[in-house]
C-alpha positions in Angstrom: -53.1 -44.2 11.8 -55.2 -45.2 9.1 -56.8 -48.6 8.7 -55.4 -50.8 6.1 -59.2 -50.0 4.0 -58.1 -46.2 4.4 -54.6 -47.3 3.3 -55.4 -49.5 0.1 -58.1 -46.5 -1.0 -55.5 -44.1 -0.8 -53.1 -45.9 -2.6 -56.0 -46.3 -5.5 -56.9 -42.5 -5.3 -53.2 -41.6 -5.8 -53.1 -44.1 -8.5 -56.0 -42.8 -10.3 -53.5 -39.6 -10.6 -50.6 -41.6 -12.1 -51.6 -43.1 -15.4 -48.7 -44.8 -16.1 -48.6 -46.6 -13.1 -52.2 -47.1 -13.0 -51.9 -48.8 -16.2 -49.2 -51.2 -15.0 -51.2 -51.9 -12.3 -54.0 -52.8 -14.3 -52.3 -55.3 -16.5 -50.8 -56.7 -13.7 -53.8 -57.7 -11.9 -56.2 -58.1 -14.7 -58.4 -55.8 -14.1 -60.1 -53.0 -16.1 -61.1 -49.6 -15.1 -64.9 -50.1 -15.4 -64.5 -52.9 -13.1 -62.5 -50.3 -10.5 -65.3 -49.3 -8.2 -67.0 -53.0 -7.5 -63.4 -54.8 -6.8 -62.6 -51.7 -4.7 -64.2 -53.5 -2.0 -62.8 -56.9 -2.3 -60.2 -57.8 0.4 -58.0 -59.6 -2.2 -58.2 -56.6 -4.9 -57.5 -53.9 -1.5 -54.6 -56.5 -0.4 -53.1 -56.2 -4.6 -53.6 -52.5 -4.1 -51.2 -52.6 -1.5 -48.7 -55.7 -2.6 -48.3 -53.7 -6.0 -46.5 -50.8 -3.8 -44.7 -53.3 -1.5 -42.9 -55.0 -4.6 -41.4 -51.9 -5.6 -39.8 -49.4 -3.4 -39.8 -46.6 -5.7 -43.2 -46.7 -6.3 -43.9 -47.3 -2.2 -41.6 -43.8 -1.7 -43.3 -42.3 -4.4 -46.5 -43.0 -2.7 -45.6 -42.1 1.2 -43.6 -39.1 -0.2 -46.6 -37.7 -2.2 -49.9 -38.9 0.0 -47.4 -38.1 3.3 -48.2 -41.6 4.5 -45.7 -42.9 6.7 -44.4 -46.6 5.2 -44.6 -48.2 8.2 -48.6 -47.7 7.5 -48.6 -49.6 4.0 -46.3 -52.3 5.8 -49.2 -52.5 8.3 -52.2 -53.0 6.0 -49.7 -55.5 3.9 -49.5 -57.5 7.2 -53.6 -57.0 7.4 -54.5 -58.1 4.0 -52.2 -61.0 3.7 -52.8 -62.4 6.8 -50.6 -64.3 8.9 -47.6 -66.3 7.1 -46.5 -69.8 8.3 -42.7 -69.6 7.5 -41.9 -73.1 9.2 
């Protein structure tokens, strides 16, 4: 089982090979290619990577298929980065 950080890095690596999705992610986050390296250490950015997949099931499944990552690992990483939620 990968750590949440490892899962987010795997997502970033996969996105780097998917120019259309990477462009969409960058546009949604307001990040540019030049700042990716420094942003990669930021928990908020890492959580954003995971949330990007969680928000679009076809993209999530494409990542999981391409990287042989169980969807449950992405869900677990999402919970780690998003923290506990109070729905009360």
